[in-house]
VEXVEX-793609 format. One record per residue: residue number from 1; residue in three letters; x, y, z of N, C-alpha, C, O, CB in turn. Coordinates in steps of 0.1 Angstrom, whole numbers. Atoms other than C-alpha are relative to their C-alpha. Glycine has a CB too. Example, Ala and Ser with C-alpha at 12.3 -4.5 7.8 and 13.67 -1.06 7.14 Angstrom:
BEGIN
(lumkol 1 "Ala" (9 -12 0) (123 -45 78) (9 12 0) (19 12 7) (-10 0 12))
(lumkol 2 "Ser" (-9 -11 0) (137 -11 71) (-8 11 8) (-3 22 9) (4 5 -14))
REM end
This chain:
BEGIN
(lumkol 1 "Met" (8 -12 0) (0 0 0) (9 13 0) (6 22 -7) (-9 0 12))
(lumkol 2 "Ala" (-8 -12 0) (28 24 8) (7 2 -13) (9 14 -17) (11 -2 11))
(lumkol 3 "Phe" (-6 -2 13) (44 17 -26) (-10 7 -9) (-6 15 -17) (4 -14 -6))
(lumkol 4 "Ala" (10 -6 9) (11 26 -43) (-1 15 3) (-2 23 -6) (-13 -7 2))
(lumkol 5 "Trp" (1 -14 -3) (9 59 -24) (12 8 -4) (11 19 -8) (-2 2 16))
(lumkol 6 "Thr" (-12 -6 5) (45 66 -33) (-1 3 -15) (3 14 -19) (12 -9 3))
(lumkol 7 "Met" (1 -2 14) (37 62 -69) (-10 11 -3) (-8 19 -12) (-5 -13 -7))
(lumkol 8 "Val" (10 -11 2) (6 85 -66) (7 13 3) (5 23 -4) (-12 -2 9))
(lumkol 9 "Gly" (-7 -12 -3) (28 111 -49) (10 4 -11) (11 16 -14) (8 -2 13))
(lumkol 10 "Gln" (-10 -3 10) (55 109 -76) (-7 5 -13) (-3 14 -19) (8 -12 -4))
(lumkol 11 "Val" (7 -5 12) (29 113 -104) (-5 14 3) (-5 23 -6) (-12 -9 -3))
(lumkol 12 "Asn" (4 -13 -3) (15 143 -85) (11 10 -1) (9 21 -7) (-5 1 14))
(lumkol 13 "Val" (-12 -9 1) (50 159 -83) (3 3 -15) (5 14 -19) (12 -6 6))
(lumkol 14 "Cys" (-3 -2 15) (55 153 -121) (-10 9 -6) (-7 17 -15) (1 -13 -6))
(lumkol 15 "Val" (11 -8 6) (21 168 -130) (2 14 5) (0 23 -3) (-14 -6 3))
(lumkol 16 "Cys" (-2 -14 -5) (27 198 -108) (12 7 -6) (12 18 -9) (2 0 16))
(lumkol 17 "Ala" (-11 -5 7) (61 202 -124) (-3 5 -14) (1 15 -19) (12 -10 -1))
(lumkol 18 "Met" (4 -4 13) (45 203 -158) (-9 12 1) (-8 21 -8) (-8 -12 -7))
(lumkol 19 "Leu" (8 -12 -1) (19 228 -146) (9 13 3) (6 23 -2) (-10 -2 11))
(lumkol 20 "Leu" (-9 -11 -2) (47 250 -132) (8 4 -12) (10 16 -15) (10 -4 11))
(lumkol 21 "Ala" (-7 -3 12) (66 247 -164) (-9 8 -10) (-4 17 -17) (5 -13 -7))
(lumkol 22 "Asn" (10 -7 8) (35 258 -183) (-2 14 5) (-3 24 -3) (-13 -7 -1))
(lumkol 23 "Ala" (2 -13 -6) (31 287 -159) (12 10 -3) (11 22 -3) (-2 -1 15))
(lumkol 24 "Thr" (-12 -8 2) (67 299 -165) (2 3 -15) (12 10 -19) (12 -7 5))
(lumkol 25 "Gly" (-1 -3 14) (62 299 -203) (8 -10 -8) (11 -8 -20) (6 13 -2))
(lumkol 26 "Met" (-7 10 8) (80 267 -212) (-9 -7 -9) (-22 -7 -7) (6 -10 10))
(lumkol 27 "Asp" (8 8 9) (68 245 -240) (-4 -13 7) (5 -22 8) (8 -3 -14))
(lumkol 28 "Cys" (5 12 -8) (47 220 -221) (-14 -3 -5) (-23 3 -1) (1 3 15))
(lumkol 29 "Arg" (13 5 4) (19 201 -237) (-2 -14 6) (8 -21 8) (-1 -1 -16))
(lumkol 30 "Phe" (3 13 -6) (2 171 -223) (-1 -11 -11) (-12 -17 -12) (-13 0 9))
(lumkol 31 "Thr" (-1 10 10) (12 148 -251) (11 -10 5) (19 -7 14) (4 5 -14))
(lumkol 32 "Met" (-8 11 -5) (31 115 -246) (15 4 0) (22 1 10) (-2 -12 -8))
(lumkol 33 "Pro" (-14 -3 -1) (66 127 -256) (4 11 10) (14 10 17) (5 5 -14))
(lumkol 34 "His" (-3 -10 -10) (64 158 -234) (-2 -5 14) (7 -3 22) (-10 12 -2))
(lumkol 35 "Val" (2 6 -13) (50 139 -205) (11 -9 4) (16 -8 15) (-14 -8 1))
(lumkol 36 "Leu" (-11 9 -3) (77 113 -207) (13 7 3) (20 4 13) (2 -10 -12))
(lumkol 37 "Glu" (-12 -7 -2) (105 138 -209) (-1 8 13) (9 8 21) (3 10 -11))
(lumkol 38 "Tyr" (1 -7 -12) (92 159 -180) (0 -10 12) (7 -8 22) (-13 8 1))
(lumkol 39 "Phe" (0 9 -10) (85 128 -159) (14 -6 2) (19 -8 13) (-10 -12 -3))
(lumkol 40 "Leu" (-13 5 -1) (120 115 -167) (9 10 7) (17 6 16) (6 -3 -14))
(lumkol 41 "Ala" (-8 -10 -6) (136 148 -157) (-3 1 15) (7 2 23) (-2 13 -7))
(lumkol 42 "Val" (4 -2 -15) (117 151 -124) (4 -12 8) (10 -10 18) (-15 3 1))
(lumkol 43 "Val" (-2 12 -8) (120 115 -113) (15 -2 2) (20 -5 13) (-7 -12 -6))
(lumkol 44 "Val" (-14 2 0) (157 111 -122) (7 12 9) (15 9 17) (6 0 -14))
(lumkol 45 "Gly" (-6 -11 -7) (165 146 -108) (-2 -1 15) (7 1 23) (-6 13 -5))
(lumkol 46 "Leu" (3 1 -15) (148 140 -74) (7 -12 5) (11 -12 17) (-15 -1 2))
(lumkol 47 "Thr" (-7 12 -5) (163 105 -71) (15 3 2) (20 -1 12) (-2 -12 -10))
(lumkol 48 "Val" (-15 -3 -1) (199 116 -78) (3 10 10) (13 9 17) (5 4 -14))
(lumkol 49 "Ser" (-3 -11 -10) (196 147 -56) (-2 -5 14) (3 1 23) (-9 12 -3))
(lumkol 50 "Ser" (2 6 -13) (185 125 -27) (11 -9 4) (12 -14 16) (-13 -7 1))
(lumkol 51 "Leu" (-11 9 -3) (216 103 -29) (11 7 10) (12 19 9) (7 -5 -12))
(lumkol 52 "Pro" (-10 -6 -9) (243 108 -2) (12 5 -8) (15 0 -19) (5 -10 10))
(lumkol 53 "Gly" (-12 -6 7) (274 129 -12) (-4 12 -8) (6 19 -13) (6 -10 -8))
(lumkol 54 "Asn" (4 -12 7) (254 157 -28) (0 12 9) (1 10 22) (-14 -2 -6))
(lumkol 55 "Pro" (1 -12 -9) (252 193 -15) (-13 -2 9) (-21 -10 6) (-1 13 -9))
(lumkol 56 "Pro" (11 1 -9) (227 199 13) (-13 1 -8) (-15 10 -17) (0 11 11))
(lumkol 57 "Gln" (12 1 6) (192 190 1) (1 -2 -15) (-8 0 -23) (-8 13 2))
(lumkol 58 "Gly" (-2 3 14) (207 181 -33) (-1 12 -8) (-4 11 -20) (-9 -10 -5))
(lumkol 59 "Phe" (2 -13 8) (206 218 -43) (10 1 -11) (22 0 -9) (1 12 10))
(lumkol 60 "Gly" (-9 -1 12) (219 222 -78) (-1 -13 -9) (1 -12 -21) (14 3 4))
(lumkol 61 "Val" (0 13 8) (216 185 -88) (-13 -1 -8) (-13 -4 -19) (2 -12 10))
(lumkol 62 "Leu" (13 0 7) (179 186 -96) (0 10 -11) (-5 7 -22) (-12 3 10))
(lumkol 63 "Glu" (0 -10 10) (184 218 -115) (8 -4 -12) (4 -2 -23) (4 13 6))
(lumkol 64 "Gly" (-9 5 11) (213 204 -135) (-6 -11 -8) (-5 -10 -21) (13 -4 6))
(lumkol 65 "Ile" (6 12 8) (195 172 -145) (-12 5 -8) (-13 2 -20) (-4 -11 10))
(lumkol 66 "Met" (12 -5 7) (163 190 -154) (5 9 -12) (-1 9 -23) (-9 8 9))
(lumkol 67 "Ala" (-5 -9 10) (183 216 -174) (6 -9 -12) (5 -6 -23) (11 10 5))
(lumkol 68 "Tyr" (-6 9 10) (203 188 -192) (-11 -7 -9) (-9 -8 -21) (8 -11 7))
(lumkol 69 "Val" (11 6 7) (170 171 -202) (-9 9 -8) (-13 7 -19) (-8 -9 9))
(lumkol 70 "Leu" (11 -8 5) (147 200 -208) (4 13 -8) (-3 17 -16) (-9 4 11))
(lumkol 71 "Val" (-4 -13 6) (167 231 -219) (1 -1 -15) (-3 9 -22) (13 5 6))
(lumkol 72 "Pro" (-1 0 14) (175 220 -254) (-13 1 -8) (-13 6 -19) (7 -12 -5))
(lumkol 73 "His" (12 0 8) (139 217 -264) (-12 8 6) (-20 12 -2) (-5 -14 -1))
(lumkol 74 "Tyr" (12 -5 -6) (115 232 -239) (1 14 7) (-9 20 8) (-5 -10 10))
(lumkol 75 "Gly" (-1 -13 -7) (128 263 -222) (15 4 3) (24 -2 -3) (-7 -1 13))
(lumkol 76 "Asn" (-13 -5 -3) (158 282 -208) (3 -2 15) (-5 -8 23) (2 15 -3))
(lumkol 77 "Trp" (-4 3 -14) (178 280 -175) (-8 7 10) (-11 1 21) (15 5 1))
(lumkol 78 "Ser" (8 -7 -10) (158 307 -157) (-14 -7 2) (-19 -7 13) (-2 14 -3))
(lumkol 79 "Gln" (12 7 -1) (126 288 -164) (1 -13 8) (-7 -16 16) (-7 -2 -14))
(lumkol 80 "Ile" (-3 13 -7) (141 255 -153) (2 3 15) (-3 -5 24) (12 -7 -6))
(lumkol 81 "Phe" (-2 -3 -14) (153 271 -121) (-13 4 8) (-15 0 19) (10 12 1))
(lumkol 82 "Ala" (12 -4 -7) (119 286 -113) (-9 -13 2) (-15 -14 12) (-8 10 -9))
(lumkol 83 "Val" (8 12 -1) (102 252 -119) (6 -9 12) (-1 -14 20) (1 -9 -13))
(lumkol 84 "Cys" (-6 8 -10) (128 235 -96) (-3 6 14) (-5 -1 24) (15 -1 -2))
(lumkol 85 "Ile" (4 -7 -13) (122 261 -68) (-14 -3 3) (-17 -5 15) (3 15 -1))
(lumkol 86 "Gly" (14 3 -3) (85 255 -72) (-2 -14 5) (-10 -17 13) (-8 2 -13))
(lumkol 87 "Ile" (1 14 -5) (90 217 -68) (5 -1 14) (-2 -8 22) (9 -9 -9))
(lumkol 88 "Arg" (-5 0 -14) (110 223 -36) (-10 6 9) (-12 2 20) (13 8 1))
(lumkol 89 "Leu" (11 -6 -8) (82 246 -23) (-12 -9 1) (-18 -10 12) (-4 14 -6))
(lumkol 90 "Leu" (11 10 -1) (56 220 -31) (3 -11 10) (-5 -15 18) (-2 -7 -14))
(lumkol 91 "His" (-4 10 -10) (76 194 -11) (-2 6 14) (-6 -1 23) (14 -4 -2))
(lumkol 92 "Leu" (1 -6 -13) (77 219 18) (-15 1 4) (-19 -2 16) (6 13 1))
(lumkol 93 "Leu" (14 -1 -3) (39 225 16) (-6 -13 3) (-15 -14 12) (-7 7 -12))
(lumkol 94 "Trp" (6 13 -2) (31 188 14) (5 -6 13) (-2 -15 19) (4 -9 -11))
(lumkol 95 "Ser" (-5 6 -13) (52 181 46) (-6 8 12) (-4 3 23) (15 1 0))
(lumkol 96 "Leu" (6 -8 -11) (34 208 66) (-11 -8 8) (-11 -6 21) (-6 13 -5))
(lumkol 97 "Pro" (10 7 -9) (5 185 77) (6 -9 11) (0 -12 21) (-9 -8 -9))
(lumkol 98 "Gly" (-6 8 -10) (30 164 96) (3 8 13) (4 2 23) (14 -5 -5))
(lumkol 99 "Ala" (-2 -9 -11) (35 194 119) (-13 0 9) (-12 3 21) (3 14 -4))
(lumkol 100 "Leu" (12 0 -8) (-1 190 130) (1 -10 12) (-5 -9 22) (-12 -3 -9))
(lumkol 101 "Val" (-2 10 -11) (9 159 150) (6 6 12) (2 3 23) (9 -12 -5))
(lumkol 102 "Leu" (-7 -6 -12) (32 180 172) (-9 10 6) (-9 12 18) (12 7 -5))
(lumkol 103 "Leu" (8 -10 -6) (6 207 176) (-12 -6 8) (-17 0 18) (-5 9 -11))
(lumkol 104 "Ile" (12 6 -6) (-23 184 185) (3 -8 12) (-3 -6 23) (-8 -9 -10))
(lumkol 105 "Asp" (-3 9 -11) (-7 158 207) (16 -1 1) (21 -10 -4) (-6 -14 -2))
(lumkol 106 "Pro" (-15 0 0) (30 167 215) (6 -11 8) (18 -14 6) (4 13 5))
(lumkol 107 "Met" (-6 11 -8) (35 139 240) (-9 -12 1) (-21 -11 2) (3 6 15))
(lumkol 108 "Pro" (8 12 -1) (24 103 240) (-7 -1 13) (-2 4 23) (9 -12 -2))
(lumkol 109 "Lys" (8 1 -12) (-3 95 265) (6 -8 11) (3 -6 23) (-13 -6 -3))
(lumkol 110 "Asn" (-6 9 -11) (18 69 284) (12 7 7) (17 1 16) (4 -13 -5))
(lumkol 111 "Ile" (-11 -7 -6) (45 95 293) (-6 11 9) (-13 20 4) (10 6 -11))
(lumkol 112 "His" (6 -9 -9) (35 114 324) (9 11 5) (5 22 9) (-5 -7 12))
(lumkol 113 "Thr" (-9 -10 -5) (66 133 334) (12 1 -10) (13 -7 -19) (5 -3 14))
(lumkol 114 "Ile" (-12 -2 9) (98 146 318) (10 -12 2) (16 -16 -8) (7 13 4))
(lumkol 115 "Asp" (-9 12 -2) (118 117 334) (-5 -12 -8) (4 -20 -12) (0 -3 15))
(lumkol 116 "Asp" (5 12 8) (95 92 316) (4 2 -15) (4 -8 -22) (-15 -1 2))
(lumkol 117 "Ala" (-3 -3 14) (104 109 283) (14 -1 -4) (18 2 -15) (-5 14 -4))
(lumkol 118 "Ser" (-15 1 3) (141 102 286) (3 -10 -10) (15 -11 -15) (7 -3 13))
(lumkol 119 "Gly" (-3 10 10) (138 73 262) (4 -13 5) (7 -23 -2) (11 5 -9))
(lumkol 120 "Val" (-4 13 -6) (148 46 286) (-13 -8 3) (-22 -4 10) (8 2 14))
(lumkol 121 "Leu" (12 8 -1) (123 18 284) (2 -8 13) (12 -13 16) (-1 -10 -12))
(lumkol 122 "Pro" (0 8 -12) (114 0 316) (3 -15 -4) (-3 -20 -13) (-12 1 8))
(lumkol 123 "Thr" (-3 15 2) (128 -36 317) (-9 -8 8) (-11 -5 20) (15 -3 2))
(lumkol 124 "Pro" (8 9 -8) (105 -63 327) (8 -8 10) (20 -11 8) (-9 -9 -9))
(lumkol 125 "Ala" (-7 8 -10) (114 -83 358) (3 -13 -6) (-4 -19 -14) (-9 -2 13))
(lumkol 126 "Leu" (-5 13 5) (134 -114 350) (-9 -11 4) (-11 -21 -3) (14 -3 4))
(lumkol 127 "Ala" (9 11 -4) (110 -135 370) (-13 -1 -9) (-18 -12 -10) (-5 3 15))
(lumkol 128 "Asp" (12 0 8) (81 -125 347) (3 -7 -14) (-6 -12 -20) (-4 14 -3))
(lumkol 129 "Gln" (-4 7 13) (101 -140 317) (4 -14 2) (7 -21 -7) (12 8 -6))
(lumkol 130 "Gly" (-3 14 -2) (107 -173 334) (15 -2 2) (20 -13 2) (-5 -9 -11))
(lumkol 131 "Val" (-14 1 -1) (144 -165 339) (3 1 15) (-2 10 22) (8 10 -8))
(lumkol 132 "Ser" (-3 -1 -14) (158 -172 374) (15 4 2) (19 5 14) (-3 -13 7))
REM end
């Protein structure tokens, strides 16, 4: 189920990237060659930028890959950069609902004091486990 939701999320990112590209004036039509090239650029760019060893947040890697794939046919560097910044802002907006967990219930119900929140789990008595 998680894999299916991941695929839905990736398709949403790619469609949003195409809408952003259209908004910046890039040549972006919803035909199969355009969709495939945009999806290729976004998926490969986000995957490579998430690998370890890249700059923080992979900044520059996504832009470079998208420019390599899309600039010769669909737009220029400034348009690609605007689309990439838009993709990063979309990721930030989509992660904001996770902050609601902290705002609604910041502490689990079984933790009553600060000392209980230290992360040390109580160990069961050895007698309860049948060990003498």
